[in-house]
C-alpha positions in Angstrom: 99.3 84.7 86.0 98.3 88.6 86.8 101.0 89.5 89.7 97.9 91.0 91.4 95.6 87.6 91.8 97.4 87.1 95.4 95.6 89.6 96.6 92.4 89.2 99.5 89.8 91.8 99.9 90.1 92.9 104.2 87.4 95.8 104.0 85.6 98.3 102.5 84.0 101.8 102.9 80.7 102.4 101.0 80.5 106.0 99.8 77.3 105.8 98.3 74.8 103.0 96.0 78.0 103.5 93.0 81.3 104.2 94.8 83.6 102.8 97.7 87.1 101.9 98.5 88.4 98.7 98.6 91.1 97.9 100.3 92.9 94.2 99.7 96.3 92.8 101.0 98.4 90.1 99.3 101.5 89.9 97.3 102.8 91.8 94.3 105.8 91.0 92.3 106.9 89.0 95.7 106.4 91.7 97.8 104.3 92.7 100.4 102.1 95.2 99.5 98.3 96.9 101.1 96.2 98.6 98.3 93.6 101.0 98.3 92.2 101.3 95.9 88.4 103.5 95.0 85.7 101.2 92.8 82.9 102.8 90.8 80.8 100.2 89.6 82.4 96.9 89.9 85.2 98.7 88.5 88.8 99.7 89.7 89.9 103.6 89.3 93.2 105.3 89.7 92.2 106.5 92.4 94.0 104.3 94.8 97.6 104.4 96.7 99.6 100.8 96.9 101.7 100.7 99.6 104.7 97.6 100.9 103.7 96.9 104.2 106.2 99.2 106.1 105.3 102.3 103.9 102.0 101.3 105.2 103.0 100.9 108.9 103.9 104.1 108.4 101.1 105.9 107.0 99.0 104.3 109.5 100.6 105.5 112.5 100.9 109.4 111.1 96.7 108.9 110.8 96.6 108.0 114.2 98.9 110.4 115.2 96.4 113.0 113.4 93.0 111.2 114.1 94.0 111.1 118.0 94.7 114.9 117.8 91.6 115.7 116.4 89.7 113.4 118.9 91.7 115.8 121.9 90.7 119.4 120.5 
């Protein structure tokens, strides 16, 4: 059984007709994770990041802070 079989796609961002970022959540080796990965065609590339939920929350907070500051300028 594939350890990634429990991942559920929660969103995607299309860059062009051949590339997109797919965001998935689920369990990997019994750890709640968020996976953000570039896909080319229907295949995942090596470009991406897999974070446990605590790490993902920290990254989200950093991005919110950065983007909020950028919007103020």
